[in-house]
All heavy atoms as TSV, in Angstrom:
chain	resi	resn	atom	element	x	y	z
A	1	MET	N	N	-19.191	25.181	-1.817
A	1	MET	CA	C	-18.958	24.761	-3.187
A	1	MET	C	C	-17.618	23.922	-3.214
A	1	MET	O	O	-16.685	24.387	-2.809
A	1	MET	CB	C	-18.872	25.987	-4.075
A	1	MET	CG	C	-18.588	25.689	-5.502
A	1	MET	SD	S	-18.380	27.192	-6.378
A	1	MET	CE	C	-19.223	26.849	-7.826
A	2	ALA	N	N	-17.824	22.665	-3.596
A	2	ALA	CA	C	-16.682	21.836	-3.623
A	2	ALA	C	C	-15.825	22.042	-4.896
A	2	ALA	O	O	-16.469	22.191	-5.928
A	2	ALA	CB	C	-17.141	20.401	-3.483
A	3	THR	N	N	-14.626	21.942	-4.800
A	3	THR	CA	C	-13.823	22.065	-6.049
A	3	THR	C	C	-13.228	20.655	-6.370
A	3	THR	O	O	-12.997	19.903	-5.451
A	3	THR	CB	C	-12.631	23.037	-5.744
A	3	THR	OG1	O	-11.792	22.463	-4.730
A	3	THR	CG2	C	-13.078	24.362	-5.488
A	4	GLU	N	N	-13.167	20.344	-7.618
A	4	GLU	CA	C	-12.713	19.100	-8.026
A	4	GLU	C	C	-11.310	19.049	-7.942
A	4	GLU	O	O	-10.506	19.931	-8.506
A	4	GLU	CB	C	-13.235	18.803	-9.476
A	4	GLU	CG	C	-12.940	17.423	-9.919
A	4	GLU	CD	C	-13.561	17.202	-11.219
A	4	GLU	OE1	O	-14.596	17.605	-11.580
A	4	GLU	OE2	O	-12.873	16.435	-12.049
A	5	GLN	N	N	-10.710	18.045	-7.327
A	5	GLN	CA	C	-9.209	17.854	-7.218
A	5	GLN	C	C	-8.866	16.731	-8.029
A	5	GLN	O	O	-9.424	15.585	-8.060
A	5	GLN	CB	C	-8.871	17.634	-5.769
A	5	GLN	CG	C	-9.084	18.838	-4.806
A	5	GLN	CD	C	-8.727	18.437	-3.373
A	5	GLN	OE1	O	-8.301	17.386	-3.116
A	5	GLN	NE2	N	-8.834	19.391	-2.526
A	6	ASN	N	N	-7.750	16.948	-8.760
A	6	ASN	CA	C	-7.213	15.801	-9.565
A	6	ASN	C	C	-6.147	15.158	-8.782
A	6	ASN	O	O	-5.291	15.786	-8.225
A	6	ASN	CB	C	-6.643	16.369	-10.927
A	6	ASN	CG	C	-7.695	16.919	-11.845
A	6	ASN	OD1	O	-8.766	16.552	-11.796
A	6	ASN	ND2	N	-7.207	17.979	-12.489
A	7	PRO	N	N	-6.171	13.729	-8.703
A	7	PRO	CA	C	-5.172	13.158	-7.851
A	7	PRO	C	C	-3.829	13.232	-8.611
A	7	PRO	O	O	-3.720	13.407	-9.905
A	7	PRO	CB	C	-5.599	11.642	-7.882
A	7	PRO	CG	C	-6.620	11.532	-8.996
A	7	PRO	CD	C	-7.157	12.871	-9.225
A	8	PRO	N	N	-2.708	13.272	-7.838
A	8	PRO	CA	C	-1.413	13.423	-8.590
A	8	PRO	C	C	-1.095	12.219	-9.419
A	8	PRO	O	O	-1.649	11.082	-9.246
A	8	PRO	CB	C	-0.374	13.343	-7.411
A	8	PRO	CG	C	-1.148	12.820	-6.184
A	8	PRO	CD	C	-2.567	13.034	-6.495
A	9	THR	N	N	-0.394	12.476	-10.510
A	9	THR	CA	C	-0.059	11.459	-11.447
A	9	THR	C	C	1.054	10.594	-10.865
A	9	THR	O	O	1.967	11.067	-10.296
A	9	THR	CB	C	0.545	12.132	-12.798
A	9	THR	OG1	O	-0.431	13.053	-13.289
A	9	THR	CG2	C	0.852	11.008	-13.791
A	10	PRO	N	N	0.811	9.267	-10.917
A	10	PRO	CA	C	1.795	8.418	-10.262
A	10	PRO	C	C	3.161	8.529	-11.001
A	10	PRO	O	O	3.264	8.735	-12.301
A	10	PRO	CB	C	1.399	6.953	-10.534
A	10	PRO	CG	C	-0.109	7.094	-10.964
A	10	PRO	CD	C	-0.301	8.448	-11.471
A	11	LYS	N	N	4.250	8.492	-10.315
A	11	LYS	CA	C	5.574	8.607	-10.786
A	11	LYS	C	C	6.143	7.132	-11.024
A	11	LYS	O	O	6.374	6.389	-10.101
A	11	LYS	CB	C	6.577	9.304	-9.857
A	11	LYS	CG	C	6.124	10.697	-9.483
A	11	LYS	CD	C	6.957	11.351	-8.507
A	11	LYS	CE	C	6.250	12.683	-8.110
A	11	LYS	NZ	N	6.480	12.863	-6.702
A	12	ARG	N	N	6.211	6.811	-12.304
A	12	ARG	CA	C	6.692	5.457	-12.634
A	12	ARG	C	C	8.202	5.537	-12.997
A	12	ARG	O	O	8.707	6.334	-13.605
A	12	ARG	CB	C	5.938	5.057	-13.884
A	12	ARG	CG	C	4.367	4.811	-13.751
A	12	ARG	CD	C	4.149	3.579	-12.868
A	12	ARG	NE	N	2.778	3.520	-12.719
A	12	ARG	CZ	C	2.272	2.437	-12.054
A	12	ARG	NH1	N	3.020	1.467	-11.608
A	12	ARG	NH2	N	0.891	2.340	-11.873
A	13	VAL	N	N	8.883	4.636	-12.527
A	13	VAL	CA	C	10.325	4.468	-12.753
A	13	VAL	C	C	10.494	3.192	-13.571
A	13	VAL	O	O	10.227	2.033	-13.137
A	13	VAL	CB	C	11.170	4.346	-11.429
A	13	VAL	CG1	C	12.707	4.211	-11.734
A	13	VAL	CG2	C	10.855	5.568	-10.577
A	14	PRO	N	N	10.967	3.364	-14.891
A	14	PRO	CA	C	11.086	2.123	-15.697
A	14	PRO	C	C	12.113	1.053	-15.104
A	14	PRO	O	O	13.023	1.500	-14.491
A	14	PRO	CB	C	11.692	2.740	-16.989
A	14	PRO	CG	C	11.402	4.169	-17.000
A	14	PRO	CD	C	11.265	4.574	-15.441
A	15	GLY	N	N	11.576	-0.097	-15.266
A	15	GLY	CA	C	12.476	-1.209	-14.703
A	15	GLY	C	C	12.530	-1.463	-13.243
A	15	GLY	O	O	13.340	-2.162	-12.714
A	16	ARG	N	N	11.602	-0.877	-12.582
A	16	ARG	CA	C	11.689	-0.940	-11.043
A	16	ARG	C	C	10.471	-1.803	-10.534
A	16	ARG	O	O	10.099	-1.792	-9.374
A	16	ARG	CB	C	11.533	0.460	-10.396
A	16	ARG	CG	C	12.823	1.299	-10.700
A	16	ARG	CD	C	14.037	0.754	-10.219
A	16	ARG	NE	N	13.969	0.849	-8.733
A	16	ARG	CZ	C	14.978	0.279	-7.966
A	16	ARG	NH1	N	15.870	-0.313	-8.354
A	16	ARG	NH2	N	14.839	0.464	-6.652
A	17	LYS	N	N	9.782	-2.548	-11.466
A	17	LYS	CA	C	8.663	-3.422	-11.060
A	17	LYS	C	C	9.278	-4.540	-10.152
A	17	LYS	O	O	10.234	-5.167	-10.633
A	17	LYS	CB	C	7.978	-3.948	-12.293
A	17	LYS	CG	C	6.789	-4.828	-11.955
A	17	LYS	CD	C	6.040	-5.284	-13.227
A	17	LYS	CE	C	4.901	-6.154	-12.825
A	17	LYS	NZ	N	4.189	-6.582	-13.917
A	18	PRO	N	N	8.663	-4.813	-9.037
A	18	PRO	CA	C	9.217	-5.968	-8.230
A	18	PRO	C	C	9.108	-7.242	-8.969
A	18	PRO	O	O	8.177	-7.530	-9.755
A	18	PRO	CB	C	8.216	-6.028	-7.075
A	18	PRO	CG	C	7.569	-4.686	-7.038
A	18	PRO	CD	C	7.555	-4.177	-8.377
A	19	GLY	N	N	10.178	-8.080	-8.779
A	19	GLY	CA	C	10.324	-9.292	-9.470
A	19	GLY	C	C	9.853	-10.501	-8.507
A	19	GLY	O	O	9.494	-10.244	-7.328
A	20	PRO	N	N	10.135	-11.742	-8.960
A	20	PRO	CA	C	9.826	-12.812	-8.130
A	20	PRO	C	C	10.527	-12.865	-6.826
A	20	PRO	O	O	9.999	-13.238	-5.779
A	20	PRO	CB	C	10.232	-14.014	-9.079
A	20	PRO	CG	C	10.319	-13.481	-10.339
A	20	PRO	CD	C	10.643	-12.041	-10.219
A	21	ALA	N	N	11.736	-12.438	-6.695
A	21	ALA	CA	C	12.510	-12.431	-5.541
A	21	ALA	C	C	11.812	-11.529	-4.424
A	21	ALA	O	O	11.767	-11.853	-3.321
A	21	ALA	CB	C	13.902	-11.935	-5.749
A	22	GLN	N	N	11.350	-10.331	-4.861
A	22	GLN	CA	C	10.656	-9.442	-3.999
A	22	GLN	C	C	9.309	-10.015	-3.466
A	22	GLN	O	O	9.031	-9.882	-2.299
A	22	GLN	CB	C	10.537	-8.066	-4.581
A	22	GLN	CG	C	11.784	-7.273	-4.783
A	22	GLN	CD	C	12.622	-7.631	-5.963
A	22	GLN	OE1	O	12.101	-8.253	-6.928
A	22	GLN	NE2	N	13.804	-7.283	-5.916
A	23	ARG	N	N	8.694	-10.684	-4.388
A	23	ARG	CA	C	7.399	-11.325	-4.034
A	23	ARG	C	C	7.652	-12.422	-3.054
A	23	ARG	O	O	6.899	-12.475	-1.951
A	23	ARG	CB	C	6.696	-11.861	-5.217
A	23	ARG	CG	C	5.388	-12.522	-4.968
A	23	ARG	CD	C	4.680	-13.008	-6.281
A	23	ARG	NE	N	3.367	-13.557	-5.989
A	23	ARG	CZ	C	3.169	-14.790	-5.493
A	23	ARG	NH1	N	4.144	-15.662	-5.243
A	23	ARG	NH2	N	1.901	-15.196	-5.305
A	24	ASP	N	N	8.616	-13.226	-3.216
A	24	ASP	CA	C	9.052	-14.277	-2.320
A	24	ASP	C	C	9.291	-13.709	-0.906
A	24	ASP	O	O	8.972	-14.278	0.182
A	24	ASP	CB	C	10.135	-15.172	-2.797
A	24	ASP	CG	C	9.657	-16.012	-4.035
A	24	ASP	OD1	O	8.526	-16.195	-4.271
A	24	ASP	OD2	O	10.566	-16.542	-4.762
A	25	GLU	N	N	10.082	-12.665	-0.853
A	25	GLU	CA	C	10.417	-11.978	0.343
A	25	GLU	C	C	9.247	-11.466	1.091
A	25	GLU	O	O	9.105	-11.633	2.325
A	25	GLU	CB	C	11.523	-10.958	0.079
A	25	GLU	CG	C	11.933	-10.174	1.310
A	25	GLU	CD	C	12.798	-10.921	2.271
A	25	GLU	OE1	O	13.140	-12.113	1.984
A	25	GLU	OE2	O	13.097	-10.423	3.313
A	26	MET	N	N	8.366	-10.826	0.391
A	26	MET	CA	C	7.106	-10.404	0.982
A	26	MET	C	C	6.277	-11.432	1.588
A	26	MET	O	O	5.813	-11.372	2.709
A	26	MET	CB	C	6.340	-9.560	-0.076
A	26	MET	CG	C	5.041	-9.022	0.522
A	26	MET	SD	S	5.302	-7.809	1.813
A	26	MET	CE	C	3.600	-7.789	2.487
A	27	LEU	N	N	6.110	-12.527	0.814
A	27	LEU	CA	C	5.335	-13.706	1.361
A	27	LEU	C	C	6.032	-14.318	2.514
A	27	LEU	O	O	5.395	-14.753	3.476
A	27	LEU	CB	C	5.108	-14.702	0.131
A	27	LEU	CG	C	4.162	-14.207	-0.961
A	27	LEU	CD1	C	4.117	-15.261	-2.020
A	27	LEU	CD2	C	2.827	-13.863	-0.329
A	28	ARG	N	N	7.381	-14.383	2.583
A	28	ARG	CA	C	8.023	-14.976	3.629
A	28	ARG	C	C	7.872	-14.173	4.910
A	28	ARG	O	O	7.596	-14.644	6.008
A	28	ARG	CB	C	9.618	-15.052	3.353
A	28	ARG	CG	C	10.423	-15.678	4.477
A	28	ARG	CD	C	11.881	-15.581	4.188
A	28	ARG	NE	N	12.421	-14.300	4.270
A	28	ARG	CZ	C	12.700	-13.704	5.438
A	28	ARG	NH1	N	12.466	-14.250	6.602
A	28	ARG	NH2	N	13.121	-12.368	5.439
A	29	ILE	N	N	7.987	-12.863	4.802
A	29	ILE	CA	C	7.739	-11.924	5.960
A	29	ILE	C	C	6.183	-12.072	6.342
A	29	ILE	O	O	6.025	-12.159	7.586
A	29	ILE	CB	C	8.006	-10.497	5.518
A	29	ILE	CG1	C	9.605	-10.267	5.316
A	29	ILE	CG2	C	7.535	-9.439	6.594
A	29	ILE	CD1	C	9.906	-8.939	4.643
A	30	TRP	N	N	5.359	-12.021	5.427
A	30	TRP	CA	C	3.909	-12.026	5.647
A	30	TRP	C	C	3.520	-13.269	6.509
A	30	TRP	O	O	2.791	-13.241	7.423
A	30	TRP	CB	C	3.057	-11.965	4.416
A	30	TRP	CG	C	1.639	-11.842	4.623
A	30	TRP	CD1	C	0.669	-12.843	4.667
A	30	TRP	CD2	C	0.901	-10.681	4.838
A	30	TRP	NE1	N	-0.576	-12.302	4.858
A	30	TRP	CE2	C	-0.466	-10.942	4.952
A	30	TRP	CE3	C	1.319	-9.336	4.927
A	30	TRP	CZ2	C	-1.406	-10.055	5.225
A	30	TRP	CZ3	C	0.347	-8.421	5.124
A	30	TRP	CH2	C	-1.088	-8.709	5.242
A	31	GLY	N	N	4.223	-14.402	6.129
A	31	GLY	CA	C	3.870	-15.630	6.871
A	31	GLY	C	C	4.498	-15.790	8.208
A	31	GLY	O	O	4.140	-16.644	8.954
A	32	HIS	N	N	5.349	-14.903	8.597
A	32	HIS	CA	C	6.110	-15.020	9.880
A	32	HIS	C	C	5.692	-13.930	10.920
A	32	HIS	O	O	6.098	-14.000	12.011
A	32	HIS	CB	C	7.583	-15.054	9.652
A	32	HIS	CG	C	8.014	-16.363	9.084
A	32	HIS	ND1	N	8.069	-16.568	7.752
A	32	HIS	CD2	C	8.479	-17.519	9.609
A	32	HIS	CE1	C	8.476	-17.786	7.497
A	32	HIS	NE2	N	8.721	-18.348	8.533
A	33	VAL	N	N	4.906	-12.977	10.505
A	33	VAL	CA	C	4.468	-11.926	11.449
A	33	VAL	C	C	3.038	-12.265	11.963
A	33	VAL	O	O	2.321	-12.958	11.275
A	33	VAL	CB	C	4.492	-10.460	10.877
A	33	VAL	CG1	C	6.012	-10.104	10.438
A	33	VAL	CG2	C	3.627	-10.386	9.643
A	34	ASP	N	N	2.809	-11.723	13.100
A	34	ASP	CA	C	1.434	-11.962	13.677
A	34	ASP	C	C	0.377	-11.064	13.026
A	34	ASP	O	O	0.776	-10.228	12.239
A	34	ASP	CB	C	1.485	-11.777	15.264
A	34	ASP	CG	C	1.895	-10.440	15.660
A	34	ASP	OD1	O	2.148	-9.507	14.743
A	34	ASP	OD2	O	1.969	-10.211	16.944
A	35	ASP	N	N	-0.842	-11.146	13.564
A	35	ASP	CA	C	-1.908	-10.358	12.924
A	35	ASP	C	C	-1.640	-8.840	13.137
A	35	ASP	O	O	-1.927	-8.093	12.180
A	35	ASP	CB	C	-3.247	-10.722	13.568
A	35	ASP	CG	C	-3.820	-12.049	13.074
A	35	ASP	OD1	O	-3.302	-12.456	11.969
A	35	ASP	OD2	O	-4.658	-12.556	13.715
A	36	ASP	N	N	-1.141	-8.440	14.216
A	36	ASP	CA	C	-0.873	-7.017	14.421
A	36	ASP	C	C	0.225	-6.505	13.483
A	36	ASP	O	O	0.121	-5.409	12.974
A	36	ASP	CB	C	-0.413	-6.761	15.872
A	36	ASP	CG	C	-1.577	-6.845	16.833
A	36	ASP	OD1	O	-2.773	-6.710	16.455
A	36	ASP	OD2	O	-1.339	-7.046	18.020
A	37	GLY	N	N	1.198	-7.343	13.230
A	37	GLY	CA	C	2.283	-7.008	12.261
A	37	GLY	C	C	1.707	-6.811	10.793
A	37	GLY	O	O	2.105	-5.986	10.141
A	38	ARG	N	N	0.711	-7.755	10.458
A	38	ARG	CA	C	0.147	-7.674	9.149
A	38	ARG	C	C	-0.729	-6.367	9.036
A	38	ARG	O	O	-0.730	-5.732	7.992
A	38	ARG	CB	C	-0.703	-8.844	8.893
A	38	ARG	CG	C	0.150	-10.136	8.783
A	38	ARG	CD	C	-0.776	-11.331	8.368
A	38	ARG	NE	N	-0.045	-12.550	8.470
A	38	ARG	CZ	C	-0.186	-13.456	9.323
A	38	ARG	NH1	N	-1.098	-13.424	10.294
A	38	ARG	NH2	N	0.603	-14.562	9.348
A	39	LYS	N	N	-1.385	-6.043	10.157
A	39	LYS	CA	C	-2.166	-4.767	10.029
A	39	LYS	C	C	-1.237	-3.563	9.838
A	39	LYS	O	O	-1.570	-2.699	9.032
A	39	LYS	CB	C	-2.846	-4.555	11.433
A	39	LYS	CG	C	-4.125	-5.445	11.463
A	39	LYS	CD	C	-4.912	-5.074	12.730
A	39	LYS	CE	C	-4.607	-5.848	13.888
A	39	LYS	NZ	N	-5.425	-5.682	15.060
A	40	LEU	N	N	-0.052	-3.576	10.457
A	40	LEU	CA	C	0.876	-2.424	10.195
A	40	LEU	C	C	1.366	-2.497	8.871
A	40	LEU	O	O	1.597	-1.329	8.224
A	40	LEU	CB	C	2.113	-2.538	11.220
A	40	LEU	CG	C	1.648	-2.166	12.737
A	40	LEU	CD1	C	2.799	-2.488	13.673
A	40	LEU	CD2	C	1.218	-0.820	12.857
A	41	ILE	N	N	1.652	-3.630	8.236
A	41	ILE	CA	C	2.186	-3.718	6.933
A	41	ILE	C	C	1.165	-3.187	5.985
A	41	ILE	O	O	1.465	-2.349	5.074
A	41	ILE	CB	C	2.549	-5.265	6.547
A	41	ILE	CG1	C	3.783	-5.671	7.332
A	41	ILE	CG2	C	2.812	-5.320	5.050
A	41	ILE	CD1	C	4.056	-7.110	7.248
A	42	LEU	N	N	-0.151	-3.501	6.157
A	42	LEU	CA	C	-1.241	-3.087	5.315
A	42	LEU	C	C	-1.434	-1.539	5.441
A	42	LEU	O	O	-1.635	-0.854	4.398
A	42	LEU	CB	C	-2.491	-3.732	5.588
A	42	LEU	CG	C	-2.600	-5.183	5.073
A	42	LEU	CD1	C	-3.938	-5.932	5.558
A	42	LEU	CD2	C	-2.467	-5.271	3.596
A	43	PHE	N	N	-1.322	-1.163	6.673
A	43	PHE	CA	C	-1.481	0.376	6.958
A	43	PHE	C	C	-0.378	1.144	6.116
A	43	PHE	O	O	-0.600	2.107	5.455
A	43	PHE	CB	C	-1.492	0.739	8.418
A	43	PHE	CG	C	-1.810	2.067	8.700
A	43	PHE	CD1	C	-3.074	2.517	8.741
A	43	PHE	CD2	C	-0.734	3.003	8.991
A	43	PHE	CE1	C	-3.343	3.831	9.050
A	43	PHE	CE2	C	-1.047	4.325	9.320
A	43	PHE	CZ	C	-2.301	4.775	9.275
A	44	PHE	N	N	0.803	0.674	6.296
A	44	PHE	CA	C	1.948	1.312	5.610
A	44	PHE	C	C	1.751	1.307	4.101
A	44	PHE	O	O	2.009	2.308	3.397
A	44	PHE	CB	C	3.294	0.682	6.019
A	44	PHE	CG	C	4.475	1.267	5.341
A	44	PHE	CD1	C	5.009	2.472	5.610
A	44	PHE	CD2	C	5.028	0.601	4.250
A	44	PHE	CE1	C	6.083	2.965	4.914
A	44	PHE	CE2	C	6.089	1.075	3.526
A	44	PHE	CZ	C	6.568	2.246	3.874
A	45	ALA	N	N	1.379	0.114	3.529
A	45	ALA	CA	C	1.128	-0.031	2.078
A	45	ALA	C	C	0.115	0.914	1.663
A	45	ALA	O	O	0.198	1.486	0.585
A	45	ALA	CB	C	0.828	-1.404	1.716
A	46	ARG	N	N	-1.016	1.043	2.357
A	46	ARG	CA	C	-2.070	1.909	1.959
A	46	ARG	C	C	-1.548	3.359	1.990
A	46	ARG	O	O	-1.962	4.144	1.049
A	46	ARG	CB	C	-3.230	1.814	2.783
A	46	ARG	CG	C	-3.996	0.495	2.679
A	46	ARG	CD	C	-5.185	0.242	3.502
A	46	ARG	NE	N	-5.811	-0.973	3.276
A	46	ARG	CZ	C	-6.216	-1.792	4.275
A	46	ARG	NH1	N	-5.953	-1.571	5.548
A	46	ARG	NH2	N	-6.719	-2.874	3.896
A	47	THR	N	N	-0.823	3.763	3.046
A	47	THR	CA	C	-0.266	5.139	3.157
A	47	THR	C	C	0.653	5.427	1.960
A	47	THR	O	O	0.473	6.432	1.310
A	47	THR	CB	C	0.477	5.324	4.447
A	47	THR	OG1	O	-0.264	4.984	5.509
A	47	THR	CG2	C	1.059	6.691	4.523
A	48	LEU	N	N	1.503	4.436	1.598
A	48	LEU	CA	C	2.420	4.646	0.465
A	48	LEU	C	C	1.651	4.749	-0.859
A	48	LEU	O	O	1.928	5.605	-1.673
A	48	LEU	CB	C	3.364	3.459	0.442
A	48	LEU	CG	C	4.458	3.509	-0.641
A	48	LEU	CD1	C	5.407	4.727	-0.282
A	48	LEU	CD2	C	5.261	2.225	-0.515
A	49	ALA	N	N	0.636	3.971	-1.052
A	49	ALA	CA	C	-0.181	3.993	-2.230
A	49	ALA	C	C	-0.863	5.281	-2.344
A	49	ALA	O	O	-0.944	5.937	-3.394
A	49	ALA	CB	C	-1.254	2.914	-2.333
A	50	ARG	N	N	-1.441	5.838	-1.245
A	50	ARG	CA	C	-2.155	7.103	-1.317
A	50	ARG	C	C	-1.098	8.285	-1.571
A	50	ARG	O	O	-1.311	9.161	-2.452
A	50	ARG	CB	C	-2.858	7.354	-0.050
A	50	ARG	CG	C	-3.709	8.628	0.001
A	50	ARG	CD	C	-4.596	8.693	1.126
A	50	ARG	NE	N	-3.845	9.154	2.349
A	50	ARG	CZ	C	-4.281	9.339	3.533
A	50	ARG	NH1	N	-5.627	9.174	3.707
A	50	ARG	NH2	N	-3.579	9.743	4.552
A	51	ASP	N	N	0.034	8.270	-0.916
A	51	ASP	CA	C	1.079	9.277	-1.095
A	51	ASP	C	C	1.600	9.363	-2.474
A	51	ASP	O	O	1.906	10.391	-2.996
A	51	ASP	CB	C	2.247	9.110	-0.156
A	51	ASP	CG	C	1.796	9.380	1.310
A	51	ASP	OD1	O	0.665	9.958	1.577
A	51	ASP	OD2	O	2.622	9.040	2.229
A	52	GLN	N	N	1.600	8.163	-3.229
A	52	GLN	CA	C	2.174	8.098	-4.513
A	52	GLN	C	C	1.099	8.275	-5.647
A	52	GLN	O	O	1.426	8.151	-6.804
A	52	GLN	CB	C	2.990	6.828	-4.754
A	52	GLN	CG	C	4.290	6.814	-3.962
A	52	GLN	CD	C	5.135	5.610	-4.290
A	52	GLN	OE1	O	4.777	4.725	-5.082
A	52	GLN	NE2	N	6.251	5.491	-3.661
A	53	GLY	N	N	-0.147	8.520	-5.132
A	53	GLY	CA	C	-1.065	8.810	-6.275
A	53	GLY	C	C	-1.687	7.594	-6.829
A	53	GLY	O	O	-2.368	7.674	-7.847
A	54	LEU	N	N	-1.492	6.449	-6.211
A	54	LEU	CA	C	-2.067	5.193	-6.823
A	54	LEU	C	C	-3.531	5.052	-6.404
A	54	LEU	O	O	-4.257	4.252	-7.083
A	54	LEU	CB	C	-1.264	3.926	-6.334
A	54	LEU	CG	C	0.210	4.050	-6.699
A	54	LEU	CD1	C	0.996	2.923	-6.020
A	54	LEU	CD2	C	0.476	4.027	-8.147
A	55	VAL	N	N	-3.948	5.632	-5.344
A	55	VAL	CA	C	-5.388	5.578	-5.024
A	55	VAL	C	C	-5.816	7.130	-4.660
A	55	VAL	O	O	-4.946	7.953	-4.495
A	55	VAL	CB	C	-5.628	4.733	-3.772
A	55	VAL	CG1	C	-5.243	3.312	-3.989
A	55	VAL	CG2	C	-4.778	5.274	-2.600
A	56	PRO	N	N	-7.037	7.393	-4.777
A	56	PRO	CA	C	-7.582	8.772	-4.507
A	56	PRO	C	C	-7.000	9.305	-3.076
A	56	PRO	O	O	-6.974	8.564	-2.105
A	56	PRO	CB	C	-9.027	8.760	-4.504
A	56	PRO	CG	C	-9.317	7.513	-5.332
A	56	PRO	CD	C	-8.138	6.559	-5.055
A	57	PRO	N	N	-6.801	10.636	-3.045
A	57	PRO	CA	C	-6.170	11.077	-1.759
A	57	PRO	C	C	-7.264	10.934	-0.565
A	57	PRO	O	O	-6.737	10.947	0.581
A	57	PRO	CB	C	-6.044	12.576	-2.045
A	57	PRO	CG	C	-6.148	12.775	-3.439
A	57	PRO	CD	C	-6.850	11.511	-3.988
A	58	ASN	N	N	-8.487	10.879	-0.826
A	58	ASN	CA	C	-9.411	10.772	0.239
A	58	ASN	C	C	-9.678	9.240	0.623
A	58	ASN	O	O	-10.611	8.992	1.425
A	58	ASN	CB	C	-10.764	11.433	-0.115
A	58	ASN	CG	C	-11.401	10.834	-1.299
A	58	ASN	OD1	O	-10.746	9.973	-2.102
A	58	ASN	ND2	N	-12.613	11.228	-1.682
A	59	THR	N	N	-8.911	8.347	0.191
A	59	THR	CA	C	-9.091	6.917	0.494
A	59	THR	C	C	-8.730	6.837	1.988
A	59	THR	O	O	-7.706	7.073	2.422
A	59	THR	CB	C	-8.055	6.065	-0.385
A	59	THR	OG1	O	-8.387	6.239	-1.688
A	59	THR	CG2	C	-8.202	4.612	0.098
A	60	PRO	N	N	-9.700	6.193	2.727
A	60	PRO	CA	C	-9.369	5.985	4.134
A	60	PRO	C	C	-8.357	4.939	4.383
A	60	PRO	O	O	-8.201	3.908	3.620
A	60	PRO	CB	C	-10.813	5.512	4.729
A	60	PRO	CG	C	-11.495	5.009	3.566
A	60	PRO	CD	C	-10.922	5.618	2.383
A	61	LEU	N	N	-7.545	5.278	5.450
A	61	LEU	CA	C	-6.538	4.358	5.867
A	61	LEU	C	C	-7.104	3.424	7.060
A	61	LEU	O	O	-7.214	3.999	8.087
A	61	LEU	CB	C	-5.256	5.075	6.288
A	61	LEU	CG	C	-4.618	5.954	5.225
A	61	LEU	CD1	C	-3.492	6.729	5.795
A	61	LEU	CD2	C	-4.142	5.048	4.089
A	62	LEU	N	N	-7.485	2.338	6.708
A	62	LEU	CA	C	-8.195	1.492	7.769
A	62	LEU	C	C	-7.198	0.546	8.478
A	62	LEU	O	O	-6.337	-0.064	7.885
A	62	LEU	CB	C	-9.213	0.610	6.997
A	62	LEU	CG	C	-10.230	1.314	6.156
A	62	LEU	CD1	C	-11.045	0.248	5.368
A	62	LEU	CD2	C	-11.142	2.234	6.915
A	63	MET	N	N	-7.508	0.509	9.813
A	63	MET	CA	C	-6.867	-0.507	10.562
A	63	MET	C	C	-7.877	-1.574	10.813
A	63	MET	O	O	-8.877	-1.292	11.627
A	63	MET	CB	C	-6.353	0.140	11.885
A	63	MET	CG	C	-5.212	1.096	11.786
A	63	MET	SD	S	-3.761	0.325	11.128
A	63	MET	CE	C	-3.177	-0.551	12.499
A	64	THR	N	N	-7.812	-2.733	10.258
A	64	THR	CA	C	-8.761	-3.784	10.361
A	64	THR	C	C	-8.611	-4.596	11.683
A	64	THR	O	O	-7.519	-4.551	12.220
A	64	THR	CB	C	-8.740	-4.684	9.095
A	64	THR	OG1	O	-7.381	-5.284	9.201
A	64	THR	CG2	C	-8.949	-3.899	7.836
A	65	ASP	N	N	-9.667	-5.186	12.028
A	65	ASP	CA	C	-9.546	-6.079	13.264
A	65	ASP	C	C	-9.194	-7.513	12.828
A	65	ASP	O	O	-8.757	-8.241	13.711
A	65	ASP	CB	C	-10.884	-5.995	14.096
A	65	ASP	CG	C	-12.044	-6.586	13.382
A	65	ASP	OD1	O	-11.962	-6.742	12.159
A	65	ASP	OD2	O	-12.994	-6.836	13.941
A	66	ARG	N	N	-9.185	-7.785	11.617
A	66	ARG	CA	C	-8.907	-9.166	11.160
A	66	ARG	C	C	-8.164	-9.072	9.821
A	66	ARG	O	O	-8.490	-8.238	8.920
A	66	ARG	CB	C	-10.112	-9.967	10.933
A	66	ARG	CG	C	-10.848	-10.349	12.211
A	66	ARG	CD	C	-11.831	-11.489	11.968
A	66	ARG	NE	N	-12.446	-11.902	13.207
A	66	ARG	CZ	C	-13.518	-11.326	13.841
A	66	ARG	NH1	N	-14.102	-10.283	13.185
A	66	ARG	NH2	N	-13.932	-11.766	14.985
A	67	VAL	N	N	-7.102	-9.872	9.684
A	67	VAL	CA	C	-6.397	-9.965	8.356
A	67	VAL	C	C	-6.423	-11.493	8.004
A	67	VAL	O	O	-6.116	-12.321	8.707
A	67	VAL	CB	C	-4.870	-9.515	8.581
A	67	VAL	CG1	C	-4.153	-9.607	7.310
A	67	VAL	CG2	C	-4.873	-8.120	9.153
A	68	PHE	N	N	-6.941	-11.700	6.801
A	68	PHE	CA	C	-6.999	-13.087	6.299
A	68	PHE	C	C	-5.837	-13.480	5.429
A	68	PHE	O	O	-5.313	-12.746	4.727
A	68	PHE	CB	C	-8.342	-13.263	5.534
A	68	PHE	CG	C	-9.526	-12.857	6.376
A	68	PHE	CD1	C	-10.108	-11.658	6.260
A	68	PHE	CD2	C	-9.967	-13.718	7.289
A	68	PHE	CE1	C	-11.217	-11.313	7.147
A	68	PHE	CE2	C	-10.966	-13.516	8.115
A	68	PHE	CZ	C	-11.702	-12.272	8.004
């Protein structure tokens, strides 16, 4: 018998939304790392999103063979 699990409520911090400077920095880094580096960045981002309750806890953390 499966029990229904509620995902944790995301913890929002007012005023902490990334701005244009953070976006520019992310794009700069993204453009200078190789495919393996991009895979690691995505894996870390997915882990962080799952840990903070932004996606369901059973979301698989995928290591892709291609990053576009």
